[in-house]
N, C-alpha and C positions, 0 to 999 in steps of 0.2 A: 718659627715664631711669628706671631701676628703683630708684634710691636717692633718699631724701627727707631733706633737712636743713632743719629748721624754726628760724627765728629771729624774735624779736619786736623790732621797731625802734621807738625813741622819739626824737623830735626836738622840742626845746623852743622853738627860735627860730622866727620867722615865715618863711614861704615866699612867694616872689614869684609871683603868679598869671600874670604876663606871660612867665615863662620856665619851662621844664620842670625837673624834679628828676631826679637820677640815683642809682641804687643799684648799687654795685659790690661783688662779692665775688671772692676769689681762692682757688682750691682747689689745695693742694699734694699730689701723689700720686705713686706709683711704678707704672710700667707693668709688664706681665708679663715684659718683657725687662730689668727692673731699672733703667730710666731714670727719673730724677726730673723731673717736669714740673709746670708751673703752668698751670692753666686759669682764665681770667678771664671772668667773666660781668658784663655791664653792662646794666642795665635803665633805660630812659628813661620817666618817668611825667609826665603833665600835672598841674598844680597847680590846684585849684579849691576854693572855699568854698561852692559850690552843692551842697546835699545830693542833688538829683536826679542831677547828674552823678556824684557819688561812688557812689551806689547803682547806677547804670548800669554802673559799672566794677567792682562787687563780684565777687569770685571765690569761688563757692560751694565748689568742691573744696578750695581752700586753707583756707577758714574751717572747714569740717567737720574737716579733718585737724588743724587747730590745736586745736579743741575736744576732739577725741579724745585728743590727746597731753597736753593740760593736765589732762584728767580722769585720765589714768594717773599723772601726777605728783602730783595731789591725793590719790590713793588711798593714798599712803605716809604721809600725815600727818592724814587726817581719815576720818570714817566713810563707808561706802558710800552711806548715805542722804543725807548732806550733799553728796557728789559728784554724786549724781543731781539734787538740788535746784538745785545751782549750775549744772548743765548746762542745765536748763530756764530758769533765770534768764538765762544767757548767750545763749540762743536768743531770748529776748524783748527783750533790749537793743537790737539793731540794728533789729528790727521795730517797736519802739515809737518809735525815733528817726525811722524812715521815716514812721510814722503821724502823728507830731507835726509834722514839717517838710515833708513831701511830699504828704500826703493830708489836709490840714486840713478840706476841705469835705465829706469823705465822712461817711456816716452812722456815728455811734459804734458802732452795733450790728453793723456789718459788719467782718469781718476783711479788712484790706487788706495784701497782701504785695507787696514789690518784685519785679519780674520776675526779676531775677538771683538772688533768694533765696527764690523761691516753693516750692522743694523742701526748704528748711532744716528745717521741722518734721518731715517724714517721715524725714529722715536722723537727726535727734536722737532720734526715737522708736525707730528701728532700733538706735541706739547704746544706748539705755536697755534694750532687749530682748535685747541681745547677751549672750553668756556673760561678757563683760568687766564689765558693770554690772548684770546682772539679779540681783535679790535672790532668796534662797531657799537652803535647806539642801541641796537636791539638786545644787547646783553645787559640785564639789570644788575645793579650793584650787589644786591643780596645773592644773586646767582653766582657772581664771581667770588663773593666772600665765602659762600658755602663750598665752592670748589677749592678755595684756599685751605679751608678746614679739612676737607677730605684728603688733599694731597699732603698736608703737613702732619696729620694726626692719625686718621683712621685706616689708611691703606698700608698693607704689608708690602714688602719689597716686590714680591711676585705679582700681587694684585695691582700695584701701580702700573707695571708694564702692560698688563692685560687691559687696564682701564684706558691707557693711552692708545694701545694698538689692539683693538678687539679681535676676536675670532669670528669669522663669518662662515657658517656651515651651509652647504647646499643640501637640503633635505629631500629634494625631489626623488632622485633615484633611490635613496636610502629608504624612504617610506614605501616606495613601490616594490622594492625587493621582497619577495616572499620568504626568503631564508632568514633565520634568526642569526644575529651577530652581536658580539660584545664590543665591536669597534664603533667609534663615533663617525658621523658623516664626514665627507670630504670638506676640507677647508679651502675656500676660494678667496680671490683678491678683494681688497676693500676698495672697489672701484665700480662706477656705474656700468662698466663692461660686464660685470657679473649679474646685472639685473635683467634677467630673462622673464618676459611676461608669463611664461608657462611654468615657472619654477617657484619653489618655496624656500626661503632663506631664513636662517636664524643667526642673529648677531648677539654675541655674549661679551660684555666688557667687565664681568665680575660684579657689577653693581645691579645690573638689570639685563634681561634678555628681550630682544625685539624679534618677533615673528613676522616676517614680511611675505606677503602673498602677491604674486604676479597677477596682472589683470585677467589672464587667460586660464588661471587655475580653476578647475571644474568645481561646480557646486557640490558634486558628489564627494570630492576629496575634502572640501571644507566641512561638510556634515559628518565625515568620519572622524574629524579631529576635535569638533566642538559639540557641546550639548545644545540642541535646539538652535542651530546656527541661524543668525539673522544679521544682515549687513548693517542695520542701524545700531545694533548692539556691538558689532565689530568696531565701528567707528567711535562709539562712546566708551570703549574699553570695558564693557560690562559682560562680555561673553565668558563662559566657563569652559575650560579645556575638558575634554572627555577623559574620564578616569581610565586607569589601566584595565585592559581586557574588554573595553567598550568595542573596539575594533582592533585588528592587527596594526593598523597605522597609529592609532592612539597609544597602543602598548609601546611601540617603538619611540614615539615622541616623548612619552613619559620616561622611558629609559634614558633618553638623551638628557632630559632635565635632571634626572637623578644623578647622572655622572657629573654634570656641570656643577650641581650643588655641592657634591663631594669634593670636586677639584678646587672649587673656589672657597671652600670652607665657610660658606655664608650661612648655611642652615635653613635658607628660605629662598623662594623664587619671587622675582618681581618681573612678570611677563607683560610686555606691551605688544599690541597688535597693530599692524599697518598694512594697507593695501596700496598697490602701485597707483600713483596719482591720487591717493587719498589725502585726507586733511592732516594726518600725522606723519606723512612720509618725510617731512623736513627733519624730524628728529633722527630718523634713520640715516638720511643723507649726510648729516653733520659728522658721521663717523666714517664716511668713505674718504679716508685721509689721502689716498693716492690721487684724488681728483682735485681740481681747483675749487676752492670754497671761499665765498665772500671776498673775492679779490686776493685771497692767499694762494700762492702758486701751487701747482701740482708737484708730485714727487720728482718727476724728471727735471723740471725747471729748478726745483730746490737743490737737486744734486749739482746742477750747473752753477748755482750760486755758491754752494759750498766749495766746489772745485775752484772757482774764481778766487775765493777768499784764501784758499790754500796756496795758490800760485802767488798771490800778493804777499803773503807772509814769507814764503820762501825767497822771493826776489827782494 
């Protein structure tokens, strides 16, 4: 489904571990033909007091979606700094519970994460670095408001995670390979360490695609991918991608865009272009979430902060 409805449930009575529990919701809606219908969803869940089993069943996608939406609600009645601090604290709560009850024998100096939530810290860091929560006077109020509307309404569950943590494809070897393939290019790290001046990268966050060219990518390769390539048009975003069958390289690039469009269920492409050290590169760099960005720590330092918060909660 492309629509997300989030509800937080609380049940005060005791649950019997010998029998499953059920959650049921009914959705009343009108079809395009004017028919009123009720769609009923029923979910059966096992009951357990064992923390190991509970963490095995943790749903990372839903939890990140919940944290993002609650952060948006909190922005209306508290400061941005407090929202950011609360988000880091909410990230540490389940991880400290896991450390306390499921990894008691592990060395206290080691950061132990449950398998189902091992990517939680990177998603939280991406959320902190997004236009929604990133501090700084260079972010306009309408940009932040637009991001609130995107997170709260128009993003499906899967697309929200992709928007937070984009895919970065290395196209160089893929385009140079003469063999036909149905596979997508290799995914590389969202870090400046991936920025090789001889390579072509493609960033996809579900909302737009950013085609990045290293400074040493040949003029010949650029001309194989664009119609009437001109650097001034490249910088002004007015270049046209070459159509399928224009060159073998253009055929492969179009295939990648076709697959991305299908996977994202967007139905359209919004492609931006950028050259290494070019005027639009800052847009690309904002999505390299593993690096330090505008005084916001890198991923390694953020893991250390989360680990410190976990130890404080346990102690």
